Steps between C-alpha positions, in 0.01 A plus 500: 500500500820448693706780655763451230237526224366819662849652521567409136165646393560827687854526361365457145247785538640842408548716812243757386235226456560319830207502743526771767348298783392152605140543392598607148749213481233251612250632243758469223593144600130404503455662157796298370356184661810456716278513812132432553284775646470293819879465527549873449243579771668260743846641430379858531339410835832358623378138483747370244598206723146364465543454124678167532389187676732202477570439132219731389485864391163655585332668203153596619233451762208289376278481806471481873314281744475423868816288519720708272556632151530356149784644293610468140869407493774372274749228582852646484660216303211344313332832411165324555219732608305357792248594765626495858253457782689662788400456861482829690746556786207533741352165394844335516513575873215257556609133504144400405504732199836360387361145531193601296725655235712184481184287465387727216842461336482120526145495365594726208793270417259206457268679256552447130230627267494729194265742680707527819827690519801279556695529824869497406672538834473621858777659700600735777736794462592755765236342725230547234300195392382492138338276241619522138219451250439519130424857391190534285456835328156655519229605740391290793133443582492789746631743236248374243211554742625852582520583128181333376283445806382172653511195277200284429439170679581319174836683473580427865430129448721502188784661700469238773489214251 
């Protein structure tokens, strides 16, 4: 939601029904699906600048690892929802870590298979390195194990295959 859209929305709401504070406004915008819960939390915490990265608007946090975070995002022009693997600022300070990330990006670009997410792009914005990948809705293996317990050897082999 752009600033202009927000201004227009607020102007259209009768004065007596306008939210009294930022938290109420954020809750209403989430309810109306103008913001995601993650976006509202970031804005309320004063981290609104972190909701864009290059041509992408950040929608949600999907996961976190040793080298950074994976975010759900939407391309500003194409409106395509993607997963962004974003290198952490701490990892980006290490030339070796940046080289490893670039090797991973190049390897991902070479992989084409129906069971492997597609790497669309890789870029750097505001000093932040990121890999743009196909977004696949659903639980990852870690979430499935947390929900249902360890998988059988047969299931593990099937996942690997």
